[in-house]
Every structure is written in structure tokens, then in C-alpha cells.
N, C-alpha and C positions, 0 to 999 in steps of 0.2 A: 186532419190529414186528408186532403182532397187532392189526389194525384190523377194525372191523365192515364197512368198505367201503374198497376200495383201487382207485385209478385210475392208469393209465399211458397216455401218448399216444405215437403213432408215425405218421410220415408215410410213405405208400406210394403211388407212382404218382400224385402230385398230390392224393391223398385223405388225410384225417386219420382214423386208426383210434384209437378210444377204447376201451381195455380196462378192464373193471370187474369186480373180484372181490367178490361180494356174499354175505352170509350173516348170521346163520343164517336159513334159510327152509325150511318144511315143504312138500315137493312131493307132490302127489297121486300115489299108486301107488308111492311110494318109501319105503323103510323107513329110519327114523332121519333124522338131519340130513344135509343136502347143501349143497355150495357151488357156486355157478354163476359161470362165467367168461363174461361177455358181451362182444361187440364190436359197435361201431356204426361204419359207414363214413360219414363226413361229407365233403361236397364243397362247394366255394365256388360260390355262384350269382352270376354277374356282374350279373344284373338286380336282384336284391334286395340284393346286397352282403352276404349272410349265408351261414353254413354250414347246409346242410340235410342230413338223413339220407337216404342212398341205400338202405342195406340193413343187416341186423344178423344176428348169430349167437350161439349159446350153447353152452357146454360144461359138463356136469354132473360135478362131482367129489364122490365119496362121502367121508364123514368129517366130523369136527367143523370147521366153518368158522373157528373161532377159532384153529385150529392150521395154517391155510393162509396162504400168503403168495406174492405175485407178486414175484419177484426182479428180473427185467429183461425187456425185449423189444427185438428188433432185426430188421432185414432181412438174411437170409442166403440163400446159394445152395444149392438142393437138389441134391445130387450125383447123384441119379437122373435128374432131368429137365433140370437146368441152369437152372431158373427161380428167380428171386429171390422168396422168400415171407416173410411176417412170421412170426416165431418168438417164443414166450413160454416162459420158464422159471419153473416153479412149485415151491414147497416145501410139503411136508406132513409133519407131525410124527407119528411112529409111537411105539410103546411102547419102553420101556427107552432113551429118549433117542436113538433112531435116527431120522434125518431122511431122508425120501424126496424126491428131486428128479425132476420130470417135465418133459420137453421136448415142446412142442406146435407144430405147423405149421398155419398158417391158409391155406386154399386160397381161390380166387376165389369159390367157392360158399358161403363163410362156414362151411365145415365144418372143425372142428379135427381134426388127425391126431396120434395119439400116436407120437412117434418112438422114444424109449427113455426109460428111467428108471434111476437109480442111487441107492445108499444111502451115507450118510456118518454118522459119529458126531460131526460138528461142523457148524456153520453156515457157509454161504458169505457172507463179508462183505467180502473185500478183492479188488479188481481182477477182478471177474467179467465175462467177455466171451463173446459168441456169435459163432461163425464158420461158414464153409461146411461142409456135410456133412449135417446140422448137427453142430457140436462145441461143447463148453463148455471154457473155460479159466479158471482161478482161481489165487489165491495164498493159502497158508495156512502159518503157522509158518515163514516165510522160504523156503518151497519152492513150486515151480511145478507144478501138476497140470492134466491135461486128459483129456477123454473124448470119443469120437465114436461115431456110430451104427455105423460099421464095426468099431471095436475093442470096444465094449460093456464096457470095463473101464477103471478109473481108472489112469492112468499118471503117473509122476512124472519130471520132468526132472532129470538128474544135475547139479544146481547149486543154489546158494543165492542168494537175492536179497532185498533189503530193500524194494523197491517196483517197480511197473511203471508207466512213464511213457507208454508207447504200445504198442499191439498191433494188428496189421492184416495184411492179405493182400497179398502181392507176387507178381509174375509169375514170378520166378525162384526164390524161396526158399519160396513158400507162406505159411503163417502165421508171421509174424516178431514177436518180442517184444523191445522195448527196455526194459531194466531197469537198476537200480542195485544194486550189490553191494559188499561190502568189498573193498578192493584186494588183489589176489593176484598171484602170479607168472604169467607167460604160460604157457599150456598147450601152445602149439605154437611151433615155431621161426620160423614166418613172421610172428608177431606182433611189432610194433615194440618195440624194446628200451626206449624211453623210458617205457613204461608202468610200469616198476619205479619210476622216479623220480617219476612222477605219483602212484602209490600211496603212496609215502613222504611226499609233501607233503600230498595231499588226504585220504587215508585211505579213499576210496571211488572207484568208477569206473563208467562206463557200459559196457554190453555188449549185444549183440544175439544172440538165440538163435532158430534156425529149428526149429520143432516137428517137421516131417516129416523133415528131414535130420539133426537133432541137431547142427547146426553152430553154432559160436560165432564171431561177427564182432566185431572190436575196436570199441569204442564211440567212438574218436576219429574214425571216419569220419562220425559223426553230430554229436557235440558234444565240446568239451574236457572232461576229467574234472573240471576246476575247478568246473563247473556242476552236478556230481552231487548236491551238498547243497542246492541251491536250486530246481532244476527240479521242478515238480509234475505237469505234463501237456505232451504233445507232439502236434503234428499234422504228419504227414509229407506234404509237398507233392509231392515228386518223388524217384524213386530209379531210376537207370539206370547201366549200365556203358558208358562211352565210352572207346574206345582202351585197353581193359583196365584202366581205372581206375573205381572206384566213385564216382559223383557223386550227392550227396544234398542236397536242399533241404528245410528244415523250419522250423517256428516252435515256440517253447516259452514257456510261462508259468512264472514263478518266484514263490517266496514273498516276493520283494522287490517284488511288484506291478509286474512288467515283462513285456513281450512282446518276445522276442528272435528275430531271424531269423538262422539259421545256413545257410551255404553251404559244402559240402564240409568240414564240421568246424570252420569258423571263423565267429565272429560278424560279421555284416555290418550290422545295424541293431537299434535298440532303441526301444521305445515305452513311455512311462510310462502305466500303467493308472489309470483314474479311481477304482477301488474296491480294497478290500483282499480278500485270500484268494481269488485266482482258482483255479478247480477244473477246468475243462474248456475245450476249444477245438475249433471246427469251422469249415469253410470254406463259402463260397457264391459262385457265379459268376453275376453279375447281367448286366444289359444292357451292351452295348459291351465284353463280355468282361472286365468289372471283377471283380477277386477281392477278397473280403472275408474277414477273420478275425473270428469271433464268439466272444467270451470270456464265459463264465458264472462267476458268483461265488457263494460259499457263502451270502451274505446274500440271494440272490434277485435281484441286480442283473445287468445284461447290458450289454455295449458292443460296438460294431463298429468295426473298424480297416481302413482302406484298405491294400491291398497295395502300391500304387505309392508313395504318399507316406508310408506307415507312420505315419499320424496317425489319431486317434480320429474316426470319422465321426459317431457318435451314441451315446447311452447311455440306458438305461431302468432303472427301479426297480420292485420288486415284480413280477418276472417269474416265472411258474410253469414254463413250458416254452418252449423255442426250437426250432423246426423249420425245416428248409430243404428246399424242393421247389418244383416248378412248380405252384402252387395254382390259378392262373387260366388255365393253358394257353397261355402266351405263348411258350413255347420256351426260356425262361431261368428261372433259379432266383430265388425270392423268400424273404424271411425271414417266418416266422409267429411272432409274439410272443403268447403266451397269458398274460394278466395274472391275478394273484390277485384273486378277488372272493368275499369271505366271505358276501355276501348271496345268492349264487346257486350252486347245486351244479353247474351246467353249466360245464365247463372252457372251452368256446368262447363263453362269454357276453361276455367282454371280450378283444378281440384287435386285432392290427394286422398288415397285410400290406404290405410295402414292399421295394423294390429300390434305394432312394435315387435313383430316376430318375422315369420316367413313372408307375410303379405305386405307389400309396399308398392303401390302404383301411383304415379303422378302424371299429370297432363304435361304436354310439351316434349315428351320423349317419343321418338319415332320407333316404336317397337317393331313395326312391319318391315322396315328396311334393314334392321339389324337384329333379326330374330335369333340366329345362332349365338351371337355374342350375348344377347339378353338371356337366352336359355342357359348359357354357360355361367353367366353372373348369378342367375337365380339358383343354379345347382351349387355353385360355390358358397353362396349365401346360406343355403340350406345346410351344407356340411359345417359351415362355421357356426351356425346357430345350434346344431346338434352337439358340437364340441363344447360350446359355451354352456349348454344345458347340462352336460356331463360334469363340467367343472363347478357349475352352480350347485348341482346335487351333492357333489363331494364337499363343497364348502358348507352346504346346509347340514350335512351329517356332522361335520366338525363343530358347527355351532351348537347342534343338539348335545354333543358330548361335553362341550364347554359349559352349557347350561346345566347339565347334570352334575358336572364337577362343582359349579357354583352353588347348586342346591345342597350338595354335601357339605361344602364349606359353611354355608349358612346354618345347617343343622349343628355343625360342630361349634360355631360361635354362639348359637342360642343355648346349646347345652352347657357351654362354658359360663355363660351369663347366669343360667339357673344355678350352676354349682357355686358361683361366686356369691350370689344372693343367699343361698342356703348356708354358705360358710360364714357370711357376715351375721346372719340371724341365728347362727349356732344350731342349725338343723342338719341332720344327716342327709346326704344326697346319694341317691342310687343311680349309678350310670346305666344306660341301656346297653344291652348286649350288642356286640359287633355284628352278630348274625341278623338281629332285628333291624339294624340300621343299614344293612347291605354292605358292611365293611369287613375287611379281613385284617386280623390282628397280626402285627409284624413280629411279635415275640410271644412266648408262652407266659400267660398271666398266672403264676403260681401263688402270688400273694393276693390276699383279699383286698380289693381296691377300697373298700369301706374303712379298713383299719387305718390307713394313712390319712384318709379324709377326716375321720373322727378324731384322730390324733391332732390334726391341725385345728379342728373346730374347738377342741378342748383348750387349746392355747390362746384362743381369741379372747378379747376383752369382754367381760360380762356386761350386758346391757339390760336394764330393767324392762319388764314386759310393757308397762304403760309409762312412757317417757314424754309423750305429747299431751300437753294440757288442753290445747285448742288449735285447730286448723281452720282458717277462714280465708275468704277471697272478697275483693271489692273491685269495681270498675270506676276509674276516675279519668275522664276525658277519653283519650285513646290508649290508656294503659291499664293493664291487668295487674293487680297487686295481690300477692299470695303471702299470708303471714302464718308463722308457726311459733307458738308459745310452748316452751318446754317446762317440765316440772322444775321446781326451784332446786331440788337436790341434785338432779342430773345436769342442769345447766351450769352448775358451779364447776363441773369436771371437764368442761369443753372449752376449746380455744380454736381460733381460725375457722369459725363456722360459716358455711355457705349453703345455699339451696340450689337445687336443680329441678327443672320441670321437664318431664319426659312424656311425649305423646304416646298413645296406645299404638301397638304394632300393627293393628288391622288397617291403618291408613296408608300403608305401603309407601312411606316416605323414605327418602334417601337418608336424612338425618332427623330422627325423632326428637332430638334434644333441642329445646327452645332456648334461644339466646336471651339471657335476662341479666339484670343488674341486682346485686345483693346489697342489702342495707341492714344495719342493726340499730334498733331504736330502744333506748334505755329509759325507763320511767322509774323514779324512786317511789317507794310505797306511799310516801306522803303527797305525791303528785305535785311537788313544788318546782320541779324543773324537768326539762326535756333535753335530750341529747341524741344526735344522730351520728353514727360513725360507720365507716366501711371496714373497720377491724375491731378487735376486742377493746373494751374500755379499760384504761390503765388504772392501777390501784391509786388510792388517795395519797395526798402528799404526806411525806414523813421527813423528819430531820434527825439524823443521828450520825455520829462519827463512825466511819468504817474502821473496824478493828480486825486485822488479819488473824489475830490469835483467837478470836471468838467467832469462827465461821459458822458453826452449827447454830449458835444463838441468833446470828443474823438471819439465817434461812428460816428458822422457826418464826421469828418476829415478822419477817416479810410475808410469810404465808398467813399468819393470823390476821394481819391488818388487811391483806387482800381479800380474805374470806369475809371479814367483817363488813367491808365495803360492798361486796357482791351480794350479801344477804339482804342489804337494804335496797337492792335494785331488782327490777323485773325486766328481763330482756325479751324482746320479740324479734325474731329473725324474719326478714321480709325479702321476697324476690319480686322485682318489677320488670315487666316485659311489655312489648307492643301488642295491642289487641287486634289490630287490623288483619295480620296474616292468619289468625285463628278463626275469623268470621267466615272464611270461605268454606269451612267444614260443617257449618250449621250447628253441629253438636260434637264436642270432643271431650275425651277423658284424659286427664293429666295425672301422672304419678309424681308425687313430691318426695324428693330425696334430700337428705341432710348429710353434708360432708363436714367432718370436724376432726380435731385432734383431741383424744381423750387423755387427760393428764392424770398421772399417778405419782404421788409424792413418795419419795424414798428417803431413807436416812443418809445414804451415801451420795445422793444427788439431789439437786434442787427440784427437778421434775423430770418425768419420763413420759413422752407423748407417743401415742399410736394413732395412725389415721384410721377412721371408721366411716362407713357409709350406712345410713339407716333409712328405712322406709317410714315416712311420716303419715302417709295416707294418699287418697286420691280425691280429685276435684272434678266436677262436671261443669262444663261451660256450654251454653246453648244460646242461640239467637233469641229464642222465645223468652228466656229468663232475663236477658239483657234488655229486650224491648219492654218488658213489664217493670223494669227498674228493680229487679230483685237484688242486684249487687251494687246498686247506686249508693252513694254517700248521702246521708240525710242529716243536715245541720239546720235545726229549727231554732227560732228564738223563743225561749221559755222565760217570760218575765225579763229580768235583766241578765240572763245567762243564755249561753248557746248549748242546747241539749243535743248530744250525739253520743253514740256508743264509743267505747274505747277503740274498737276496731276501725270505726269511721275516722277517728282522730289520727290513728296510726297510718291509715291509708292516705289521708290528705298530706301528712308529713312525708311519707315515702315517695309520693308522686311529685313532690315539690323540690325546688333547689334551695339549699340553705345558705344564707348570707348573714354574717355578723359584722357589726360596725361599732367601733368605739367612738363615742361622742364626748368631746371635752369642750367646755366653755370656761374661759378664764375670767370673764367680766360679769356674766349673768348666770343665774341658776337655770336648770333645765326643766323647770316646771311646765313650760308650754308643751312638752312632749306628751304628758298625760292627757291634756285637753285635746291635743291633736289626735291621739288614738281614739278617744271616746266620741268626739264630736265630728271632726272632719272625716276620719276613716270609718266611723260608725262601728267600732269594734265592741264585741261582747265577750266576756271571759267564758271559757269552757266550764261546764258544771263540775267536771272531774278534776281540772287543774286550773285554778283561777289566774295563775301568772301568765297563761297563754291566751291570747285574744284572737278571736275569729272575726275577720272583716266582713260585715254585712252590706257594704256599700254596693250599689247596683253598678254593673259595668265590669271592666276587666279586672278591677281590684278585688272583686268578690271571691271569697275563698282563700285569701291570703291570711296566713297565721303569723302573728307578731308576738314578740316577747321583749319586754322592757325591764332591764335590771339596772337599778340606779345605785351605784356604789357610794356616791356622795352627791350633794346638791349640784356639783359642777361636773360630774363625770358619770357616764352610764354606758351600758352595752345594749344595742338594739339588734335583735335577731329576727330575720324575716324568712319565711318559707313561701316562695313564689313559684308560680307555674312556669314562668320563663323570665328572661332578662328584661323584656319589655315592661312587664309588671313591676319589676324591681326599679327601673328608672322612673316609672310613674310615681311610685311610693317615695323615692328619694326627692323627686322634684316637688312633691307636695310637702315633704318634711322640711326642706330648706327654706320654704316661705315662712315657717313659724319659728325656726331656730334663731338665736341671736346672731348678728353678723360676724362676731368674732369666734364662732364655734368652729371646731376642727373635727372632721369626720374621717375616720381611718378604717379601712377594710381589714378585718381579722381573718386569718386563714382558717383557723379552727379553734373555737373556744376562746377563753380569756387568756391573757398573758401570764397571770399568776398560776393558773391551772397547768399550762404548758410548761412553765418553769419547774413546777413540782414534778411533773411527769419526766422531764429531762433528768432531774436529779436521781430519780428512781432508776431510770434506764442506765445512767452512767454507773451507779452502784452495782447494777446487775452485770455490766461489762467487767468490772473489777472482780466481782465474785467468780465469774466464769473463768477469768484468767488465773485466779488463785487456785481454783479447782483443777485446771488443766495442768499446772506445775505439780500439784500434789499427786495427780494421777501418774505423771511421768516418774516422779521420785519413787512411788510405790512399785512401778513396773521395774525400775532399775534395781531396786533393793531385792525384789523377788528373783529377777533373772540373773543378777550378779554379772552383768556384762562388762564391768570395769576390770575384771580379772582379779587375781589374787594379789592383795596388797602385801608388801613386805612388813614384817613385824616391827621393824625399826626403820625410822627415817634417818637420813644423813645428819640432820640437825640434832638428833638425839645422841649421836656417837661423837666423842672428841675427835677433832680433825687431826690433832697431832699424832694419833695412833696410826693414821694412814700414811703419814709422811716420813716414817722411819726408814722405809726401804722402797726400792723401785717397784716391787710387786704390790706394795700397799697403795702406791700412787695409781697403778693400773686398776686396782680393785675400787678405789675411790671414784675414778673416772667412770667405770661401768655402772656403779650404783647411781651416780649423778645422772647419767644418760637414761637409765631405766626409770628414775623418778620423774624426769622430764616427759618421757613417753606416756607414763600414767597420767600426768597432768593434762597432756593434750587429749588423751582418750576421754577423760572426764568432761572436757569442754566440747567435744564433737561426738555426742552420742546419737545413734540412729534411733528413730521412733517407729513403732508399729503403724502400718498404714491405716488400719481400721480405727485405731485410737486417734491418729492425727485427723482423719476425716471427720470423726465425731466432734473433736475439739474445734476444728475449723468451721463446721456447720453451726455449732452453737454460738461461736464468736461472731460469725457473719450475720446471723439472725439478730443478735443483740445490737450490733453496730448499725444494721439497717433500721431497727426500731429507733435508735438514738438519732440517726440522721434524719428520719422522717419528722421527729419532733423539732429538731433544729430548723428544718425547712419551714415548718409551720410558724416558728417564732420569728423567722427572718422577714 
């Protein structure tokens, strides 16, 4: 940047300092060319509403002015006097590509003082900052350098970094630099261990370096390492040590055009910025102690954001400089916006001073000629602002009341949840007193509240104390698999089982319930087959003629055969959810809940179910454990088998998509399928279940589970458990090359056709049985209630008709009896049914028909 004229602007004690580096100019009495650094002190005049010059100064620099450049200027503290003075850093090019840098201090007398100079063989371009002393800090070739007046020598920090997002002075550490570097192992034992896993995931990390003490502070105290690739600039609002803990509050702008507020290393709020490429951020404290964040953009645009609401207050375009100081002497800070004006060389020609309150001055308005109107407008604006402040205060009070009301609601909901959990687990729950909770009872509580609660708890279904045999978790690709194996005796009593994962409440989430998919994997004890279902496994096939006269025998036989089949099987209930959303919390605790219907068999009914919710336990998920592979699936080749734990096998099956194909060949046998599995697919059987093969082939097909069941030499069923549909197509493409040309491959919706046919027969029998029981219940109700009315002891058919036809009165009597008998017949055919009984019958019939329809859909 070699310009004929360079300008920079700095605010100092309410004044605007305009530095100007001019040349070339021949000075009288000076030999050769010289460069002059001039300064003008400009102050805002409240009468004329314009900036006027108070004083000026000049500094003469010998040498070619085309080789001089003003790097930066800032207000720093002079270590000798403790005064805050303006400081300017200049660059002057010497021979042999050696660059000389000169640091100047400006005193109140407008005299420049040479502090020190230093020479470098490269230009200062990246992250140049001025600090107390004075001292200079910069970054070059991913290294951090600094020099001060006391040291008078360039020093290098013993670290590497890719960028500096913030540098400033703190009370305890002195000059502190917050930067980004490539992820590396912790250098001290007291650094958190999870930084290893963060580095493995994000590849870069934040760190803070103290220049004076050469101490490195972990960057997680400032921001999570996940933001290290997007944050471009940071403004530190507060840093303190409270109860031996570092408390930090800061805001950061990102390449994603966002302003994010971090508190103690965690994001607390975000604001979408109105422009692209934000580059710097500063703060301003205006009237009523309102804090503003001022963001500047590379395009010359600027916006201001309120700290309280975290919303954009205003935005401007074509801004040259943004300064923050008390320019009008009101005791609070204002923003000074200097706009670009190509028609005028004066940088203060177009400006605006504002604090988003009573103060708002702009150039271009003739305040002198229209002073009375301007004063009237100012007075009206003040009254309007006061009225708005009153309304805002009233609104703020209403918001506080609403927040208090919401806190009370939250307490009531939490107490209700605790009471519900205690009720499910059959524990007595003691309600807190209304006085303790700050509530007023609306009625006199004469009854002991524990009595009714204990009464309800005594009516709940008894649950064994230890019903969970094993709780485990695995990570497969981008999925978390959580499995629950129940005790065999308790599992036989459950139906419609599902799992829920609930995050701990200390994460302050809107919805702590994790969205997951439930699966039920059934293994028989001989490990001869695997089956996956999203609902309960149906009983084994049976063939018997339904006899309406032997209803109780049918029910007993159905229950016996169902229990016999279930005893031979071991069920594992599994929840599958996405892993990525959980990684943002570094470490989370999840509560595993089991929802089911507990079945109780009765003599008068086939089954009676009651919904229950049980606590299975808690799981811990952390980035460190995932990075170390603690929950990874381990499938190793052990001789001719694939060795892996039962949980690993279940996790692979749960994370996969199941496809079954019926393969029929009319002309040739299906012997090539076995050789295809062992040779081309490189499959090895599981050590625990030999019929299921694990694909060891390198590439996308690795990890696919296959099961080949051959019913005859010409027919078989191939089941594949694939990660996605692409892997399925690759397997089928490889299979079609070895099958006979006349082979027919058909996709089965769920299981074999014979098994589904048997299940459909059982489901239809269950429908008939429910219909039979419904009519029996209605007959019993009618007999008990006697709603058909009193029947006549004799019917007309029992009495000779000739006895009625002897006289006219007999004919009338015969007619009345016939009419009465017809009315009774109509009543018996149009009986009303109790609403609760009808609802119960309709619900049972709908569930049975839905089950039958599902099986028919699978068969179609």
C-alpha cells in the first residue's frame, strides 16, 4: 500500500484525531525528500453541530515518502507515566529489502515522541496489534511475534497458530491472545482430556496464550472447538475468576454471517447479521446502561445489535470509520459514523452521532438557521423517548410476572412428573406444602393427600425389582444403538414394547426426548435363526377347527402354545437414533425408559392389558469414549468363524435394513449360491449362530450380514442386512452373475410365505374368538338387566285360536295380544348397548382386524 496520501482516524477523550501521512513535499532547509505525519484534533461543537479543529501537530520523517506507510494507530498506556496516549506505527522501506518500523507516541502538546524502532525482512500484514508499554504484536508464517520498549528485541512465542481472533489486556494475565491452531495433544496434565476427541473431530482448536507469563489456557473456556473454523473475530466482554472457576462472556462473528454470544464456553444466543463477510466487532455503552455490539463488514457496511434482545438495532452502508467515545460530553458513549464521500477530502464531512436515544446528530442539517424548530423537535423527541421508556418499563414488569408464572408452571409440571414416576414404581410420593412453594390453596385440604395416592399405587401392576437382565449401547456409523434385554419371566408378560431415550434436564433443552426408532430382535436359544420385527413376534402356526362350543378350551390351548414358543426365544428391545446431534454436548447422560402393555390372563377374558412405563437405567455417552472406540462394533476373523459378542451382532442387525428374497430356479439347482457366499462375498459364519454370515470383503459390502435358507435344491430364501440400498444393489448385481439364467428372484415383504400364512390363520381365529366373546357379554348383560321387559306367560301359539273367535270381545283380545307379541319381538331385535362395553368391544375388534390386515399386506 504505497499511497501519495494516507489517512487514519482515532477517537481520544471525546476528540477525533485525524492522522495524515503526506508526500512528496520539498521542505525549506531540508535536504532531499521528506514525509510529514500530521495530526488534527477535531471536537464536536454542540452549537454549530459540526466538528471544528482545536489544534494540530506535525512530525517530519526523512526519506522517500513513496516508501512510507502508516500501519495502524491505537490508544495505549504509557508504562512510564500510566497515561493513555495515542500511538502510531509507521513503516519505512530501507535498502536490500529491509523494512524499518517506527513507533510514535502523541502527547497532549501535539508533540510526537519516538519510542523505539525495529527492523524486519518482511512486511507486517497479519493481526498487527498495539498494547501497553508500548508494545507491538503480530503474526507471520503461523508464528506469533512481539516487541516492547523494555525488551527492544523481537521475541517469538513457542507455538504455532493459524489466526488471531482476539488480543487484549486483562488484569490477571496481562496481554492475552486468543487464537486458532491445529489440534494437538494437551501439553499439561491439568488440561481436559476431551480436547483429544475434539481435535480428532474438528481438526483445529482454540487456545489462549499469555505473553508475559507464557501460559497456555485451554480454549474451551472461551468457545467450543467446533467454532474454530468459522469464527473470524471476537470481543471479550467479561473475564473473571469466581469461586476458583474462570467465568468468561464474549461475542463472536463468524463466516456464516452470525453474531454468537458465548457464556462460560457455551453458546447462549445467536443473531443473523444483515450483511456478508463481517470482519470486526466493538462495544458501546449508551444511555440507560444499554450495551451495543457494533459489527463492521468488509464491504464498508456496519450494523448495531442490542445486547439485551440480541436483535439488530440499525444498519448503515458506505461507512468509512466507526468510532465509539463521548463526543458531546454527556457522560455516556455515542457512535460516530464517518461515511464515504468521494466529492470531499475531509473525512468528517459526512457523519452521524447517535446513541439510539436522545442523542442523534447528522451532517447536512442546518441547525443554525432553524434553531427554534430544532429545539422543539429535540424537546418533543425527549418527551417521546420518556413515554416510550415508561411503556418499556411497564412491559418489562409484565414480562417478569410472566416469567414468574412460567417458573411456577414448570415446578408444577416437574412435581407431576415425579409423582407419576413414583406411582409407576409403586413408591409413596410426598407433595410439598403450598406455603413452601409460594402457592395458596383454593380449598381446605381436610383429606390426607397421601391416602388417595397410596390407594392408587396399591392398584398398579406389580413389577419385579430386577427385570432388566442387561443394558448396553453401541455406535455403528452415525447411529447410536441402545439395547435392553429383560428377564425371561418378565418378558413373557409384555406386549407392544418400545423404548424412549430422555436427556438429562440440566442441558436446558426444549425437548429432552430423543427421536429414535424401535426394533425387536428375537434369537431362539439354539441360535439357529434371526428375526427382526417392529412389533411383537406372532405365536407359532397351529391348525385346529374352531368350535364355538369349546371357547375356554380354545383360549387355554392358544395361551399354552404361545408361551411354549416364547420360552424358546430370547428377545432384545433396541432403540436406534442419530448420533450427530448428541456430539455437540461432548458428554450426555440418557435415561432409558421402557413402555409396554403388561398382560394378565383371566378366566373370563382372553387377556387384560395395562400400559406401564419402567425405568431401565441410564447410559453415558462422551466424545472421548467414542474416539477411543469404546462402543465400536468389533468383528474379527477367528479361524473360519467371525468372532463378536452377541451385543455386537445385535447392533449390526439393528443398524441395517433387512431384505428377504425368494429365489426359485426351475432348470438348475441353487448350489452356486453357497460358493458365492463363501468365495466372492468372503463371508464367515458367526461363532454364536452359524446360519448367519458376516461379509469380510473389503469395500462397501463389508459388514453386510447374509442368511441363506435352502428349502429345496431349487428354492431358497436369501436374507440380507445392509447399511443402505446401494449396498443391496451391489450384492444383487454380484449374485445375478452366478445364478442360473432361468432363476426368478422375488422380494418378500416380511419373512417366508408359509410363516405369514400361519400367522394369518391365528389372527383370523382371534377375530372370531373376540366376536364370540362380544355376543356372550351382551347376552349376559341383557339377562342381568332384564331390559326386554316382562314376557307373557303364554304365547298366542300356545292357546287355541278358536277360543278367541267365539265373540267380538275375544277377537279384540286376540288382536291386542298379537300386537304386544310383535312389539316384544321388535324390542329383542333392537337392544341398546352400554357405551363402555361397546367401546371395549370395538377397540378389541379393531386391534385384531388391524393385525390381520398387516399380515395380509405382507402376503400381498
